[in-house]
Backbone as XML, in Angstrom:
<?xml version="1.0"?>
<chain id="A" units="angstrom">
  <residue number="1" name="MET">
    <atom name="N" x="3.367" y="26.763" z="137.789"/>
    <atom name="CA" x="2.016" y="26.268" z="137.607"/>
    <atom name="C" x="1.602" y="24.911" z="138.573"/>
  </residue>
  <residue number="2" name="LYS">
    <atom name="N" x="0.883" y="24.982" z="138.885"/>
    <atom name="CA" x="0.272" y="23.330" z="139.896"/>
    <atom name="C" x="-1.022" y="22.973" z="139.060"/>
  </residue>
  <residue number="3" name="LEU">
    <atom name="N" x="-1.045" y="21.732" z="139.533"/>
    <atom name="CA" x="-2.390" y="20.517" z="138.915"/>
    <atom name="C" x="-2.728" y="20.589" z="140.440"/>
  </residue>
  <residue number="4" name="VAL">
    <atom name="N" x="-4.294" y="21.160" z="140.596"/>
    <atom name="CA" x="-4.790" y="20.953" z="141.755"/>
    <atom name="C" x="-5.631" y="19.653" z="141.243"/>
  </residue>
  <residue number="5" name="ILE">
    <atom name="N" x="-6.293" y="18.768" z="142.067"/>
    <atom name="CA" x="-7.220" y="17.499" z="141.914"/>
    <atom name="C" x="-7.807" y="17.623" z="143.515"/>
  </residue>
  <residue number="6" name="VAL">
    <atom name="N" x="-9.519" y="17.980" z="143.189"/>
    <atom name="CA" x="-10.308" y="17.686" z="143.901"/>
    <atom name="C" x="-11.126" y="16.259" z="143.501"/>
  </residue>
  <residue number="7" name="THR">
    <atom name="N" x="-11.550" y="15.309" z="144.631"/>
    <atom name="CA" x="-12.646" y="14.673" z="144.395"/>
    <atom name="C" x="-13.603" y="14.873" z="145.315"/>
  </residue>
  <residue number="8" name="SER">
    <atom name="N" x="-14.988" y="14.576" z="145.331"/>
    <atom name="CA" x="-16.148" y="14.835" z="145.837"/>
    <atom name="C" x="-17.265" y="13.921" z="145.238"/>
  </residue>
  <residue number="9" name="VAL">
    <atom name="N" x="-18.274" y="13.196" z="146.322"/>
    <atom name="CA" x="-19.031" y="12.667" z="146.136"/>
    <atom name="C" x="-20.073" y="13.341" z="145.158"/>
  </residue>
  <residue number="10" name="GLU">
    <atom name="N" x="-20.959" y="12.583" z="144.033"/>
    <atom name="CA" x="-21.859" y="13.395" z="143.137"/>
    <atom name="C" x="-22.435" y="14.636" z="143.658"/>
  </residue>
  <residue number="11" name="ALA">
    <atom name="N" x="-22.891" y="14.421" z="144.761"/>
    <atom name="CA" x="-23.796" y="15.224" z="145.194"/>
    <atom name="C" x="-23.383" y="16.561" z="145.596"/>
  </residue>
  <residue number="12" name="PHE">
    <atom name="N" x="-22.180" y="16.572" z="145.445"/>
    <atom name="CA" x="-21.375" y="18.094" z="145.950"/>
    <atom name="C" x="-20.691" y="18.601" z="144.623"/>
  </residue>
  <residue number="13" name="GLN">
    <atom name="N" x="-21.253" y="17.940" z="143.556"/>
    <atom name="CA" x="-20.564" y="18.228" z="141.885"/>
    <atom name="C" x="-20.901" y="20.061" z="141.823"/>
  </residue>
  <residue number="14" name="LYS">
    <atom name="N" x="-21.942" y="20.619" z="142.131"/>
    <atom name="CA" x="-22.555" y="21.944" z="142.006"/>
    <atom name="C" x="-21.636" y="22.973" z="143.074"/>
  </residue>
  <residue number="15" name="ASP">
    <atom name="N" x="-21.550" y="22.146" z="144.110"/>
    <atom name="CA" x="-20.842" y="22.948" z="145.578"/>
    <atom name="C" x="-19.543" y="22.836" z="144.925"/>
  </residue>
  <residue number="16" name="VAL">
    <atom name="N" x="-18.814" y="22.230" z="144.567"/>
    <atom name="CA" x="-17.307" y="22.294" z="144.318"/>
    <atom name="C" x="-17.087" y="23.143" z="142.723"/>
  </residue>
  <residue number="17" name="LEU">
    <atom name="N" x="-18.281" y="23.358" z="142.196"/>
    <atom name="CA" x="-18.018" y="24.215" z="141.126"/>
    <atom name="C" x="-18.148" y="25.756" z="141.507"/>
  </residue>
  <residue number="18" name="LYS">
    <atom name="N" x="-19.267" y="25.640" z="142.078"/>
    <atom name="CA" x="-19.014" y="27.452" z="143.156"/>
    <atom name="C" x="-17.923" y="27.438" z="143.820"/>
  </residue>
  <residue number="19" name="ILE">
    <atom name="N" x="-17.301" y="26.556" z="144.148"/>
    <atom name="CA" x="-16.064" y="26.993" z="145.354"/>
    <atom name="C" x="-14.824" y="27.184" z="143.971"/>
  </residue>
  <residue number="20" name="PHE">
    <atom name="N" x="-14.612" y="26.407" z="143.177"/>
    <atom name="CA" x="-13.942" y="26.658" z="142.172"/>
    <atom name="C" x="-14.001" y="28.450" z="141.430"/>
  </residue>
  <residue number="21" name="LYS">
    <atom name="N" x="-15.466" y="28.587" z="141.387"/>
    <atom name="CA" x="-15.602" y="30.191" z="140.883"/>
    <atom name="C" x="-15.282" y="31.172" z="141.535"/>
  </residue>
  <residue number="22" name="LYS">
    <atom name="N" x="-15.271" y="30.840" z="143.047"/>
    <atom name="CA" x="-15.212" y="31.562" z="144.165"/>
    <atom name="C" x="-13.574" y="31.887" z="144.069"/>
  </residue>
  <residue number="23" name="ALA">
    <atom name="N" x="-12.591" y="30.811" z="143.818"/>
    <atom name="CA" x="-11.049" y="31.090" z="143.925"/>
    <atom name="C" x="-10.407" y="31.493" z="142.703"/>
  </residue>
  <residue number="24" name="ASN">
    <atom name="N" x="-11.614" y="31.865" z="141.748"/>
    <atom name="CA" x="-11.235" y="32.331" z="140.476"/>
    <atom name="C" x="-10.418" y="31.656" z="139.630"/>
  </residue>
  <residue number="25" name="ILE">
    <atom name="N" x="-10.758" y="30.255" z="139.731"/>
    <atom name="CA" x="-10.483" y="29.299" z="139.037"/>
    <atom name="C" x="-11.294" y="29.085" z="137.835"/>
  </residue>
  <residue number="26" name="GLU">
    <atom name="N" x="-10.871" y="29.649" z="136.356"/>
    <atom name="CA" x="-12.002" y="29.270" z="135.762"/>
    <atom name="C" x="-11.780" y="28.239" z="134.534"/>
  </residue>
  <residue number="27" name="ASN">
    <atom name="N" x="-10.709" y="27.456" z="134.572"/>
    <atom name="CA" x="-10.697" y="26.614" z="133.598"/>
    <atom name="C" x="-10.410" y="25.317" z="134.584"/>
  </residue>
  <residue number="28" name="LEU">
    <atom name="N" x="-11.254" y="24.564" z="134.081"/>
    <atom name="CA" x="-11.077" y="23.635" z="134.966"/>
    <atom name="C" x="-11.645" y="21.779" z="134.206"/>
  </residue>
  <residue number="29" name="SER">
    <atom name="N" x="-11.688" y="20.740" z="134.453"/>
    <atom name="CA" x="-11.859" y="19.709" z="134.110"/>
    <atom name="C" x="-12.770" y="18.400" z="134.968"/>
  </residue>
  <residue number="30" name="ALA">
    <atom name="N" x="-13.337" y="17.915" z="134.497"/>
    <atom name="CA" x="-14.341" y="17.289" z="135.512"/>
    <atom name="C" x="-14.647" y="15.647" z="134.966"/>
  </residue>
  <residue number="31" name="THR">
    <atom name="N" x="-14.478" y="14.751" z="135.675"/>
    <atom name="CA" x="-14.977" y="13.608" z="135.013"/>
    <atom name="C" x="-15.574" y="12.591" z="136.285"/>
  </residue>
  <residue number="32" name="GLU">
    <atom name="N" x="-16.112" y="11.609" z="135.805"/>
    <atom name="CA" x="-17.044" y="10.919" z="136.769"/>
    <atom name="C" x="-16.373" y="9.506" z="136.921"/>
  </residue>
  <residue number="33" name="ILE">
    <atom name="N" x="-16.155" y="9.152" z="138.318"/>
    <atom name="CA" x="-15.185" y="8.194" z="138.984"/>
    <atom name="C" x="-16.067" y="7.498" z="139.597"/>
  </residue>
  <residue number="34" name="LYS">
    <atom name="N" x="-15.705" y="6.454" z="140.179"/>
    <atom name="CA" x="-16.532" y="5.761" z="141.272"/>
    <atom name="C" x="-15.436" y="5.887" z="142.229"/>
  </residue>
  <residue number="35" name="GLY">
    <atom name="N" x="-15.883" y="5.633" z="143.725"/>
    <atom name="CA" x="-15.314" y="5.860" z="145.048"/>
    <atom name="C" x="-15.474" y="4.648" z="145.764"/>
  </residue>
  <residue number="36" name="PHE">
    <atom name="N" x="-14.379" y="4.492" z="146.539"/>
    <atom name="CA" x="-14.551" y="2.982" z="147.208"/>
    <atom name="C" x="-13.942" y="3.137" z="148.477"/>
  </residue>
  <residue number="37" name="LYS">
    <atom name="N" x="-14.676" y="2.574" z="149.495"/>
    <atom name="CA" x="-14.143" y="2.656" z="150.730"/>
    <atom name="C" x="-14.127" y="0.886" z="151.071"/>
  </residue>
  <residue number="38" name="ASN">
    <atom name="N" x="-12.893" y="0.838" z="152.209"/>
    <atom name="CA" x="-12.712" y="-0.679" z="152.513"/>
    <atom name="C" x="-13.912" y="-0.873" z="153.341"/>
  </residue>
  <residue number="39" name="ILE">
    <atom name="N" x="-14.313" y="-2.122" z="153.200"/>
    <atom name="CA" x="-15.306" y="-3.173" z="154.077"/>
    <atom name="C" x="-14.756" y="-3.774" z="155.136"/>
  </residue>
  <residue number="40" name="PRO">
    <atom name="N" x="-15.330" y="-3.652" z="156.105"/>
    <atom name="CA" x="-14.777" y="-4.340" z="157.472"/>
    <atom name="C" x="-15.026" y="-6.139" z="156.889"/>
  </residue>
  <residue number="41" name="SER">
    <atom name="N" x="-14.390" y="-6.574" z="157.519"/>
    <atom name="CA" x="-14.400" y="-8.301" z="156.884"/>
    <atom name="C" x="-15.421" y="-8.852" z="157.445"/>
  </residue>
  <residue number="42" name="GLU">
    <atom name="N" x="-16.193" y="-8.636" z="158.552"/>
    <atom name="CA" x="-17.340" y="-9.596" z="158.759"/>
    <atom name="C" x="-18.261" y="-9.124" z="157.697"/>
  </residue>
  <residue number="43" name="ILE">
    <atom name="N" x="-18.505" y="-7.924" z="157.411"/>
    <atom name="CA" x="-19.635" y="-7.601" z="155.780"/>
    <atom name="C" x="-18.922" y="-7.966" z="154.740"/>
  </residue>
  <residue number="44" name="SER">
    <atom name="N" x="-17.878" y="-8.000" z="154.687"/>
    <atom name="CA" x="-17.499" y="-8.512" z="153.005"/>
    <atom name="C" x="-17.279" y="-9.925" z="152.678"/>
  </residue>
  <residue number="45" name="SER">
    <atom name="N" x="-17.806" y="-10.963" z="153.931"/>
    <atom name="CA" x="-18.061" y="-12.149" z="153.950"/>
    <atom name="C" x="-19.246" y="-12.733" z="153.379"/>
  </residue>
  <residue number="46" name="ASN">
    <atom name="N" x="-19.868" y="-11.554" z="153.127"/>
    <atom name="CA" x="-21.492" y="-11.491" z="152.460"/>
    <atom name="C" x="-21.802" y="-11.273" z="151.281"/>
  </residue>
  <residue number="47" name="TRP">
    <atom name="N" x="-21.290" y="-12.136" z="150.331"/>
    <atom name="CA" x="-21.108" y="-11.359" z="148.818"/>
    <atom name="C" x="-22.117" y="-10.566" z="148.216"/>
  </residue>
  <residue number="48" name="PHE">
    <atom name="N" x="-22.946" y="-10.574" z="149.243"/>
    <atom name="CA" x="-24.560" y="-9.421" z="148.400"/>
    <atom name="C" x="-23.709" y="-8.333" z="148.625"/>
  </residue>
  <residue number="49" name="SER">
    <atom name="N" x="-23.319" y="-8.225" z="149.960"/>
    <atom name="CA" x="-23.090" y="-6.522" z="150.142"/>
    <atom name="C" x="-21.458" y="-6.135" z="149.442"/>
  </residue>
  <residue number="50" name="ALA">
    <atom name="N" x="-20.839" y="-6.806" z="148.720"/>
    <atom name="CA" x="-19.625" y="-6.701" z="147.823"/>
    <atom name="C" x="-19.624" y="-5.462" z="147.508"/>
  </residue>
  <residue number="51" name="GLY">
    <atom name="N" x="-20.950" y="-5.409" z="146.384"/>
    <atom name="CA" x="-21.043" y="-4.521" z="145.507"/>
    <atom name="C" x="-21.546" y="-3.180" z="145.587"/>
  </residue>
  <residue number="52" name="LYS">
    <atom name="N" x="-21.821" y="-3.148" z="147.046"/>
    <atom name="CA" x="-22.690" y="-1.779" z="147.529"/>
    <atom name="C" x="-21.250" y="-0.637" z="148.225"/>
  </residue>
  <residue number="53" name="SER">
    <atom name="N" x="-20.018" y="-0.976" z="148.073"/>
    <atom name="CA" x="-18.866" y="-0.275" z="148.595"/>
    <atom name="C" x="-18.985" y="1.252" z="147.635"/>
  </residue>
  <residue number="54" name="ALA">
    <atom name="N" x="-19.427" y="1.099" z="146.380"/>
    <atom name="CA" x="-18.981" y="2.166" z="145.722"/>
    <atom name="C" x="-19.517" y="3.609" z="145.911"/>
  </residue>
  <residue number="55" name="ASN">
    <atom name="N" x="-19.494" y="4.237" z="145.734"/>
    <atom name="CA" x="-20.202" y="5.506" z="145.562"/>
    <atom name="C" x="-19.742" y="6.479" z="144.152"/>
  </residue>
  <residue number="56" name="GLU">
    <atom name="N" x="-21.121" y="7.035" z="143.666"/>
    <atom name="CA" x="-20.350" y="8.093" z="142.340"/>
    <atom name="C" x="-19.892" y="9.215" z="142.854"/>
  </residue>
  <residue number="57" name="SER">
    <atom name="N" x="-18.744" y="9.433" z="142.255"/>
    <atom name="CA" x="-18.146" y="10.729" z="142.444"/>
    <atom name="C" x="-17.643" y="11.633" z="141.215"/>
  </residue>
  <residue number="58" name="THR">
    <atom name="N" x="-17.111" y="12.530" z="141.568"/>
    <atom name="CA" x="-16.636" y="13.125" z="140.220"/>
    <atom name="C" x="-14.902" y="13.936" z="140.939"/>
  </residue>
  <residue number="59" name="MET">
    <atom name="N" x="-14.149" y="13.625" z="139.551"/>
    <atom name="CA" x="-12.846" y="14.309" z="139.935"/>
    <atom name="C" x="-12.839" y="15.605" z="139.211"/>
  </residue>
  <residue number="60" name="PHE">
    <atom name="N" x="-12.296" y="16.383" z="139.520"/>
    <atom name="CA" x="-12.090" y="17.697" z="139.066"/>
    <atom name="C" x="-10.515" y="18.026" z="139.222"/>
  </residue>
  <residue number="61" name="PHE">
    <atom name="N" x="-9.990" y="18.678" z="138.039"/>
    <atom name="CA" x="-8.708" y="19.249" z="137.792"/>
    <atom name="C" x="-8.337" y="20.430" z="137.212"/>
  </residue>
  <residue number="62" name="SER">
    <atom name="N" x="-7.201" y="21.206" z="137.678"/>
    <atom name="CA" x="-7.042" y="22.336" z="137.085"/>
    <atom name="C" x="-5.406" y="22.678" z="136.844"/>
  </residue>
  <residue number="63" name="PHE">
    <atom name="N" x="-5.330" y="23.123" z="136.014"/>
    <atom name="CA" x="-3.901" y="23.780" z="136.139"/>
    <atom name="C" x="-3.675" y="25.266" z="136.975"/>
  </residue>
  <residue number="64" name="THR">
    <atom name="N" x="-3.208" y="25.648" z="137.829"/>
    <atom name="CA" x="-3.429" y="26.778" z="138.250"/>
    <atom name="C" x="-2.331" y="27.541" z="139.018"/>
  </residue>
  <residue number="65" name="ASP">
    <atom name="N" x="-2.276" y="28.789" z="139.681"/>
    <atom name="CA" x="-0.983" y="28.838" z="140.317"/>
    <atom name="C" x="-1.207" y="29.018" z="141.843"/>
  </residue>
  <residue number="66" name="ASP">
    <atom name="N" x="-0.075" y="29.115" z="142.645"/>
    <atom name="CA" x="-0.419" y="29.309" z="144.073"/>
    <atom name="C" x="-1.281" y="29.960" z="144.790"/>
  </residue>
  <residue number="67" name="LYS">
    <atom name="N" x="-1.752" y="31.623" z="144.470"/>
    <atom name="CA" x="-2.509" y="32.093" z="145.031"/>
    <atom name="C" x="-4.094" y="31.713" z="144.799"/>
  </residue>
  <residue number="68" name="HIS">
    <atom name="N" x="-4.492" y="30.854" z="143.563"/>
    <atom name="CA" x="-5.472" y="30.312" z="143.316"/>
    <atom name="C" x="-6.120" y="29.015" z="144.127"/>
  </residue>
  <residue number="69" name="ILE">
    <atom name="N" x="-4.517" y="28.315" z="143.864"/>
    <atom name="CA" x="-4.597" y="27.100" z="144.921"/>
    <atom name="C" x="-4.831" y="27.425" z="146.394"/>
  </residue>
  <residue number="70" name="ASP">
    <atom name="N" x="-4.059" y="28.380" z="146.904"/>
    <atom name="CA" x="-4.477" y="28.656" z="148.654"/>
    <atom name="C" x="-5.894" y="29.486" z="148.597"/>
  </residue>
  <residue number="71" name="ASP">
    <atom name="N" x="-6.573" y="29.719" z="147.959"/>
    <atom name="CA" x="-8.174" y="30.481" z="147.962"/>
    <atom name="C" x="-8.573" y="29.134" z="148.041"/>
  </residue>
  <residue number="72" name="LEU">
    <atom name="N" x="-8.525" y="28.053" z="146.939"/>
    <atom name="CA" x="-9.660" y="27.242" z="146.952"/>
    <atom name="C" x="-9.320" y="26.137" z="147.963"/>
  </residue>
  <residue number="73" name="PHE">
    <atom name="N" x="-8.064" y="26.245" z="148.519"/>
    <atom name="CA" x="-8.072" y="24.934" z="149.864"/>
    <atom name="C" x="-8.517" y="25.713" z="150.936"/>
  </residue>
  <residue number="74" name="ASN">
    <atom name="N" x="-8.712" y="27.062" z="151.298"/>
    <atom name="CA" x="-9.783" y="27.570" z="152.005"/>
    <atom name="C" x="-11.018" y="27.219" z="151.969"/>
  </residue>
  <residue number="75" name="LEU">
    <atom name="N" x="-11.071" y="27.927" z="150.879"/>
    <atom name="CA" x="-13.056" y="27.433" z="150.542"/>
    <atom name="C" x="-13.268" y="25.941" z="150.771"/>
  </residue>
  <residue number="76" name="MET">
    <atom name="N" x="-12.295" y="25.188" z="150.564"/>
    <atom name="CA" x="-12.703" y="23.981" z="150.598"/>
    <atom name="C" x="-12.604" y="23.275" z="151.960"/>
  </residue>
  <residue number="77" name="GLN">
    <atom name="N" x="-11.583" y="23.733" z="152.978"/>
    <atom name="CA" x="-11.641" y="23.511" z="154.209"/>
    <atom name="C" x="-13.003" y="23.644" z="154.910"/>
  </residue>
  <residue number="78" name="GLU">
    <atom name="N" x="-13.373" y="25.187" z="154.759"/>
    <atom name="CA" x="-15.124" y="25.854" z="155.246"/>
    <atom name="C" x="-15.858" y="25.144" z="154.997"/>
  </residue>
  <residue number="79" name="PHE">
    <atom name="N" x="-16.014" y="24.738" z="153.704"/>
    <atom name="CA" x="-16.917" y="23.597" z="152.931"/>
    <atom name="C" x="-16.831" y="22.290" z="154.262"/>
  </residue>
  <residue number="80" name="ASN">
    <atom name="N" x="-15.988" y="21.519" z="154.137"/>
    <atom name="CA" x="-15.951" y="20.223" z="154.721"/>
    <atom name="C" x="-16.064" y="20.926" z="156.558"/>
  </residue>
  <residue number="81" name="ASN">
    <atom name="N" x="-15.682" y="21.700" z="156.905"/>
    <atom name="CA" x="-16.045" y="22.207" z="158.156"/>
    <atom name="C" x="-17.604" y="22.207" z="158.662"/>
  </residue>
  <residue number="82" name="ASN">
    <atom name="N" x="-18.340" y="22.608" z="157.341"/>
    <atom name="CA" x="-19.544" y="22.290" z="157.943"/>
    <atom name="C" x="-20.448" y="21.438" z="157.370"/>
  </residue>
  <residue number="83" name="LEU">
    <atom name="N" x="-19.715" y="20.271" z="157.103"/>
    <atom name="CA" x="-20.241" y="19.182" z="156.698"/>
    <atom name="C" x="-21.271" y="18.292" z="157.460"/>
  </residue>
  <residue number="84" name="GLU">
    <atom name="N" x="-22.384" y="17.811" z="156.809"/>
    <atom name="CA" x="-23.210" y="17.355" z="157.869"/>
    <atom name="C" x="-22.993" y="15.590" z="157.965"/>
  </residue>
  <residue number="85" name="THR">
    <atom name="N" x="-22.370" y="15.244" z="156.677"/>
    <atom name="CA" x="-21.839" y="13.735" z="156.291"/>
    <atom name="C" x="-20.873" y="13.490" z="156.404"/>
  </residue>
  <residue number="86" name="ASN">
    <atom name="N" x="-20.195" y="12.141" z="156.261"/>
    <atom name="CA" x="-18.803" y="11.926" z="156.416"/>
    <atom name="C" x="-18.089" y="12.102" z="154.876"/>
  </residue>
  <residue number="87" name="ASN">
    <atom name="N" x="-18.329" y="12.421" z="154.008"/>
    <atom name="CA" x="-17.767" y="12.926" z="153.138"/>
    <atom name="C" x="-17.119" y="14.296" z="152.369"/>
  </residue>
  <residue number="88" name="PRO">
    <atom name="N" x="-16.333" y="14.263" z="153.177"/>
    <atom name="CA" x="-15.419" y="15.620" z="152.953"/>
    <atom name="C" x="-14.917" y="15.409" z="151.418"/>
  </residue>
  <residue number="89" name="LEU">
    <atom name="N" x="-14.667" y="16.884" z="150.680"/>
    <atom name="CA" x="-13.967" y="17.115" z="149.578"/>
    <atom name="C" x="-12.263" y="16.949" z="149.679"/>
  </residue>
  <residue number="90" name="LYS">
    <atom name="N" x="-11.743" y="16.347" z="148.926"/>
    <atom name="CA" x="-10.320" y="15.902" z="149.150"/>
    <atom name="C" x="-9.700" y="16.594" z="148.055"/>
  </residue>
  <residue number="91" name="THR">
    <atom name="N" x="-8.546" y="17.304" z="148.488"/>
    <atom name="CA" x="-7.941" y="17.832" z="147.579"/>
    <atom name="C" x="-6.438" y="17.516" z="147.472"/>
  </residue>
  <residue number="92" name="VAL">
    <atom name="N" x="-5.870" y="17.827" z="146.435"/>
    <atom name="CA" x="-4.207" y="17.334" z="146.326"/>
    <atom name="C" x="-3.748" y="18.385" z="145.520"/>
  </residue>
  <residue number="93" name="VAL">
    <atom name="N" x="-2.200" y="18.506" z="145.769"/>
    <atom name="CA" x="-1.666" y="19.529" z="144.477"/>
    <atom name="C" x="-0.394" y="18.922" z="144.151"/>
  </residue>
  <residue number="94" name="VAL">
    <atom name="N" x="-0.165" y="18.993" z="142.927"/>
    <atom name="CA" x="0.896" y="18.354" z="142.252"/>
    <atom name="C" x="1.678" y="19.199" z="141.484"/>
  </residue>
  <residue number="95" name="PRO">
    <atom name="N" x="2.813" y="19.295" z="141.764"/>
    <atom name="CA" x="4.059" y="20.486" z="141.374"/>
    <atom name="C" x="4.315" y="19.792" z="139.348"/>
  </residue>
  <residue number="96" name="ILE">
    <atom name="N" x="4.038" y="20.674" z="138.790"/>
    <atom name="CA" x="4.408" y="20.509" z="137.357"/>
    <atom name="C" x="5.893" y="20.620" z="136.747"/>
  </residue>
  <residue number="97" name="GLU">
    <atom name="N" x="6.565" y="20.021" z="136.801"/>
    <atom name="CA" x="8.265" y="20.247" z="136.366"/>
    <atom name="C" x="8.227" y="20.804" z="134.932"/>
  </residue>
  <residue number="98" name="LYS">
    <atom name="N" x="7.556" y="20.060" z="133.961"/>
    <atom name="CA" x="7.383" y="20.806" z="132.403"/>
    <atom name="C" x="6.301" y="20.558" z="131.756"/>
  </residue>
  <residue number="99" name="SER">
    <atom name="N" x="5.691" y="21.581" z="131.072"/>
    <atom name="CA" x="4.450" y="21.566" z="130.140"/>
    <atom name="C" x="4.499" y="22.217" z="129.073"/>
  </residue>
  <residue number="100" name="LEU">
    <atom name="N" x="3.842" y="21.967" z="128.317"/>
    <atom name="CA" x="3.688" y="22.456" z="126.706"/>
    <atom name="C" x="2.434" y="23.446" z="126.622"/>
  </residue>
</chain>
């Protein structure tokens, strides 16, 4: 068993849920998060723009097996390859040493 974590901008929440479903990952959790990007120094000197670097984002996570993770990664890569924005889905896998 492994933990898969996916982050996306809020606008892609429905797309990510569909991808999890296509990968046959039926149990998952999600939470709202704020995503940040570093601001170039010439912009950050203007304190009015300092608060505009945050994006409404969502983090999804699920405990699942390798087969489902491979399917999920393939579907995520396909989604990212067809994006018209610079907001790709980010996905990581964390091995689980022990669980109850």
